[in-house]
Backbone as CSV, one residue per row, in Angstrom:
resi,resn,N_x,N_y,N_z,CA_x,CA_y,CA_z,C_x,C_y,C_z
1,UNK,-54.999,60.220,34.126,-54.855,59.456,35.344,-56.182,58.778,35.630
2,UNK,-56.220,57.480,35.552,-57.440,56.800,35.954,-57.515,56.911,37.460
3,UNK,-58.510,57.573,37.887,-58.570,58.152,39.218,-58.131,57.272,40.380
4,UNK,-58.892,56.337,40.852,-58.538,55.725,42.129,-57.211,54.973,42.141
5,UNK,-56.970,54.121,41.163,-55.777,53.286,41.204,-54.502,54.098,41.026
6,UNK,-54.452,54.950,39.991,-53.255,55.756,39.743,-53.027,56.768,40.865
7,UNK,-54.095,57.342,41.352,-53.989,58.304,42.440,-53.409,57.642,43.689
8,UNK,-53.952,56.513,44.035,-53.461,55.807,45.226,-52.002,55.390,45.054
9,UNK,-51.655,54.937,43.864,-50.260,54.548,43.612,-49.337,55.761,43.723
10,UNK,-49.764,56.897,43.201,-48.961,58.122,43.304,-48.830,58.568,44.755
11,UNK,-49.905,58.441,45.509,-49.847,58.800,46.928,-48.913,57.857,47.692
12,UNK,-48.951,56.577,47.364,-48.034,55.630,48.014,-46.582,55.952,47.654
13,UNK,-46.356,56.322,46.398,-45.008,56.721,45.979,-44.564,57.970,46.733
14,UNK,-45.490,58.910,46.920,-45.167,60.133,47.658,-44.779,59.797,49.095
15,UNK,-45.511,58.901,49.720,-45.172,58.489,51.084,-43.783,57.851,51.134
16,UNK,-43.465,57.022,50.140,-42.151,56.382,50.094,-41.046,57.425,49.908
17,UNK,-41.289,58.405,49.051,-40.298,59.459,48.828,-40.105,60.287,50.095
18,UNK,-41.189,60.561,50.800,-41.080,61.335,52.043,-40.320,60.566,53.118
19,UNK,-40.497,59.275,53.148,-39.727,58.450,54.088,-38.243,58.469,53.711
20,UNK,-37.942,58.388,52.421,-36.552,58.485,51.963,-35.974,59.855,52.311
21,UNK,-36.801,60.890,52.163,-36.351,62.242,52.496,-36.013,62.347,53.985
22,UNK,-36.860,61.757,54.834,-36.604,61.793,56.283,-35.278,61.135,56.602
23,UNK,-35.025,59.983,55.983,-33.757,59.283,56.209,-32.577,60.083,55.667
24,UNK,-32.757,60.719,54.522,-31.689,61.537,53.943,-31.385,62.747,54.831
25,UNK,-32.424,63.361,55.380,-32.221,64.491,56.291,-31.479,64.046,57.547
26,UNK,-31.872,62.909,58.089,-31.219,62.395,59.298,-29.754,62.067,59.034
27,UNK,-29.443,61.595,57.832,-28.069,61.229,57.484,-27.278,62.401,56.898
28,UNK,-27.949,63.537,56.714,-27.348,64.715,56.076,-26.781,64.367,54.697
29,UNK,-27.510,63.552,53.958,-27.110,63.114,52.619,-27.690,64.093,51.602
30,UNK,-26.876,65.077,51.217,-27.354,66.161,50.373,-27.872,65.674,49.024
31,UNK,-27.177,64.747,48.387,-27.629,64.264,47.080,-28.982,63.575,47.182
32,UNK,-29.172,62.793,48.217,-30.470,62.133,48.409,-31.572,63.147,48.699
33,UNK,-31.246,64.183,49.452,-32.225,65.234,49.744,-32.654,65.917,48.449
34,UNK,-31.692,66.228,47.593,-31.995,66.868,46.304,-32.823,65.936,45.426
35,UNK,-32.454,64.664,45.383,-33.207,63.686,44.594,-34.649,63.569,45.094
36,UNK,-34.816,63.539,46.403,-36.160,63.444,46.979,-36.989,64.687,46.642
37,UNK,-36.362,65.844,46.681,-37.079,67.078,46.334,-37.564,67.025,44.889
38,UNK,-36.722,66.528,43.989,-37.118,66.409,42.583,-38.262,65.405,42.431
39,UNK,-38.173,64.280,43.134,-39.232,63.268,43.068,-40.539,63.793,43.644
40,UNK,-40.461,64.517,44.771,-41.659,65.093,45.371,-42.309,66.096,44.419
41,UNK,-41.501,66.881,43.750,-42.028,67.872,42.816,-42.747,67.192,41.648
42,UNK,-42.130,66.162,41.097,-42.755,65.431,39.982,-44.065,64.774,40.418
43,UNK,-44.059,64.170,41.593,-45.280,63.538,42.088,-46.354,64.579,42.414
44,UNK,-45.940,65.717,42.924,-46.903,66.785,43.216,-47.577,67.264,41.944
45,UNK,-46.796,67.406,40.871,-47.377,67.800,39.587,-48.385,66.757,39.108
46,UNK,-48.033,65.502,39.282,-48.922,64.410,38.868,-50.206,64.421,39.708
47,UNK,-50.074,64.631,41.002,-51.237,64.639,41.890,-52.092,65.890,41.699
48,UNK,-51.461,66.968,41.290,-52.185,68.223,41.089,-53.245,68.067,39.995
49,UNK,-52.976,67.214,39.033,-53.902,66.999,37.924,-55.137,66.203,38.348
50,UNK,-55.075,65.569,39.502,-56.193,64.737,39.966,-57.333,65.609,40.491
51,UNK,-58.524,65.098,40.379,-59.696,65.795,40.885,-59.993,65.312,42.301
52,UNK,-60.395,66.228,43.144,-60.727,65.845,44.522,-62.185,65.421,44.663
53,UNK,-62.911,65.396,43.568,-64.336,65.053,43.616,-64.602,63.595,43.987
54,UNK,-63.717,62.711,43.566,-64.008,61.280,43.748,-63.016,60.589,44.686
55,UNK,-62.585,61.280,45.721,-61.645,60.679,46.658,-62.383,59.751,47.618
56,UNK,-61.849,58.557,47.766,-62.446,57.622,48.718,-61.708,57.726,50.053
57,UNK,-62.149,56.933,51.002,-61.585,56.984,52.364,-60.099,56.651,52.378
58,UNK,-59.697,55.655,51.598,-58.282,55.272,51.562,-57.421,56.396,50.994
59,UNK,-57.883,57.036,49.940,-57.139,58.152,49.347,-57.007,59.296,50.345
60,UNK,-58.085,59.602,51.041,-58.044,60.672,52.039,-57.067,60.348,53.160
61,UNK,-57.021,59.086,53.585,-56.083,58.717,54.650,-54.635,58.761,54.141
62,UNK,-54.407,58.413,52.883,-53.065,58.522,52.307,-52.623,59.987,52.226
63,UNK,-53.557,60.860,51.877,-53.252,62.295,51.825,-52.906,62.816,53.212
64,UNK,-53.667,62.421,54.219,-53.381,62.851,55.596,-52.016,62.337,56.061
65,UNK,-51.703,61.103,55.721,-50.392,60.547,56.086,-49.272,61.329,55.407
66,UNK,-49.474,61.706,54.150,-48.467,62.492,53.428,-48.289,63.866,54.070
67,UNK,-49.378,64.472,54.495,-49.296,65.773,55.175,-48.500,65.652,56.477
68,UNK,-48.772,64.592,57.235,-48.061,64.399,58.507,-46.562,64.184,58.271
69,UNK,-46.239,63.327,57.303,-44.822,63.083,57.008,-44.129,64.342,56.516
70,UNK,-44.820,65.121,55.714,-44.237,66.363,55.219,-43.945,67.317,56.379
71,UNK,-44.850,67.377,57.342,-44.646,68.231,58.518,-43.466,67.735,59.361
72,UNK,-43.357,66.434,59.545,-42.227,65.863,60.286,-40.916,66.216,59.580
73,UNK,-40.893,66.051,58.258,-39.687,66.366,57.499,-39.339,67.850,57.594
74,UNK,-40.355,68.710,57.597,-40.117,70.150,57.741,-39.463,70.443,59.088
75,UNK,-39.965,69.804,60.140,-39.399,70.021,61.469,-37.960,69.515,61.545
76,UNK,-37.693,68.371,60.952,-36.323,67.838,60.932,-35.408,68.781,60.178
77,UNK,-35.884,69.245,59.025,-35.083,70.183,58.226,-34.762,71.447,59.026
78,UNK,-35.740,71.978,59.744,-35.514,73.174,60.552,-34.521,72.915,61.680
79,UNK,-34.604,71.745,62.302,-33.638,71.399,63.356,-32.229,71.282,62.799
80,UNK,-32.107,70.662,61.639,-30.794,70.525,60.996,-30.242,71.914,60.658
81,UNK,-31.073,72.773,60.101,-30.638,74.125,59.739,-30.193,74.909,60.969
82,UNK,-30.940,74.791,62.065,-30.563,75.487,63.296,-29.247,74.950,63.845
83,UNK,-29.058,73.634,63.763,-27.820,73.017,64.232,-26.634,73.489,63.401
84,UNK,-26.792,73.499,62.095,-25.711,73.959,61.215,-25.394,75.419,61.493
85,UNK,-26.420,76.237,61.661,-26.215,77.649,61.950,-25.461,77.840,63.266
86,UNK,-25.837,77.080,64.296,-25.157,77.178,65.589,-23.695,76.749,65.478
87,UNK,-23.438,75.708,64.711,-22.056,75.248,64.525,-21.227,76.276,63.778
88,UNK,-21.817,76.890,62.747,-21.097,77.932,62.011,-20.793,79.119,62.908
89,UNK,-21.760,79.503,63.727,-21.537,80.599,64.678,-20.405,80.255,65.637
90,UNK,-20.383,79.020,66.132,-19.337,78.601,67.060,-17.974,78.570,66.372
91,UNK,-17.932,78.117,65.131,-16.662,78.053,64.409,-16.101,79.431,64.077
92,UNK,-16.977,80.333,63.697,-16.520,81.668,63.307,-16.382,82.600,64.500
93,UNK,-16.988,82.234,65.621,-16.913,83.077,66.805,-17.688,84.365,66.645
94,UNK,-18.596,84.386,65.693,-19.346,85.608,65.436,-20.772,85.483,65.937
95,UNK,-21.409,86.632,66.027,-22.813,86.662,66.435,-23.676,86.122,65.305
96,UNK,-24.826,85.623,65.646,-25.739,85.120,64.618,-26.074,86.205,63.595
97,UNK,-25.963,85.870,62.337,-26.183,86.844,61.272,-27.650,86.960,60.903
98,UNK,-28.380,85.877,60.926,-29.729,85.864,60.395,-30.817,85.909,61.449
99,UNK,-30.497,86.301,62.633,-31.514,86.353,63.680,-31.990,87.787,63.873
100,UNK,-33.279,87.962,63.992,-33.873,89.287,64.113,-33.364,90.023,65.345
101,UNK,-33.085,89.317,66.431,-32.653,89.979,67.652,-31.294,90.654,67.506
102,UNK,-30.484,90.202,66.561,-29.178,90.799,66.389,-29.215,91.994,65.449
103,UNK,-30.355,92.215,64.802,-30.458,93.323,63.874,-30.974,94.551,64.608
104,UNK,-30.229,95.618,64.534,-30.632,96.877,65.151,-30.654,97.945,64.069
105,UNK,-31.581,98.876,64.146,-31.628,99.922,63.135,-30.366,100.775,63.182
106,UNK,-29.911,101.191,62.030,-28.705,102.022,61.917,-29.059,103.504,61.836
107,UNK,-30.224,103.876,62.253,-30.658,105.262,62.203,-31.066,105.688,63.601
108,UNK,-31.098,107.003,63.828,-31.513,107.459,65.147,-33.026,107.439,65.247
109,UNK,-33.463,107.144,66.418,-34.898,107.019,66.662,-35.479,108.392,66.948
110,UNK,-36.573,108.699,66.305,-37.251,109.972,66.514,-38.400,109.721,67.473
111,UNK,-38.445,110.480,68.516,-39.513,110.313,69.509,-40.420,111.537,69.508
112,UNK,-41.607,111.393,70.080,-42.556,112.497,70.155,-42.068,113.561,71.112
113,UNK,-41.299,113.148,72.137,-40.759,114.085,73.122,-39.250,114.176,72.949
114,UNK,-38.754,115.144,72.184,-37.302,115.178,71.913,-36.453,115.317,73.155
115,UNK,-36.974,115.824,74.236,-36.186,115.992,75.443,-36.034,114.715,76.244
116,UNK,-36.753,113.671,75.882,-36.742,112.423,76.646,-35.658,111.528,76.172
């Protein structure tokens, strides 16, 4: 990878893929989400080979933008997952399965004061 030009191009591609991922998440387009994940993985492997020794200001700003977009996409994904979970709970009429508050130990509690 010839450092500045290829790195910047890969970072721009990553930003474009993250934007596509955001749109795919908003549209609940599963195939596009899977495609974006594969593209992000390939670009991450390519970027991993780059050295951070010679990053210029533009490269650093592209990296920060990619971090921000990735965080936005993570939040969208979590909102979608929570929405789907709530809908499944409503459809099945059952209590939430994967929430810690609904999990109770199936054993008796041993206390220091057995009479209490």
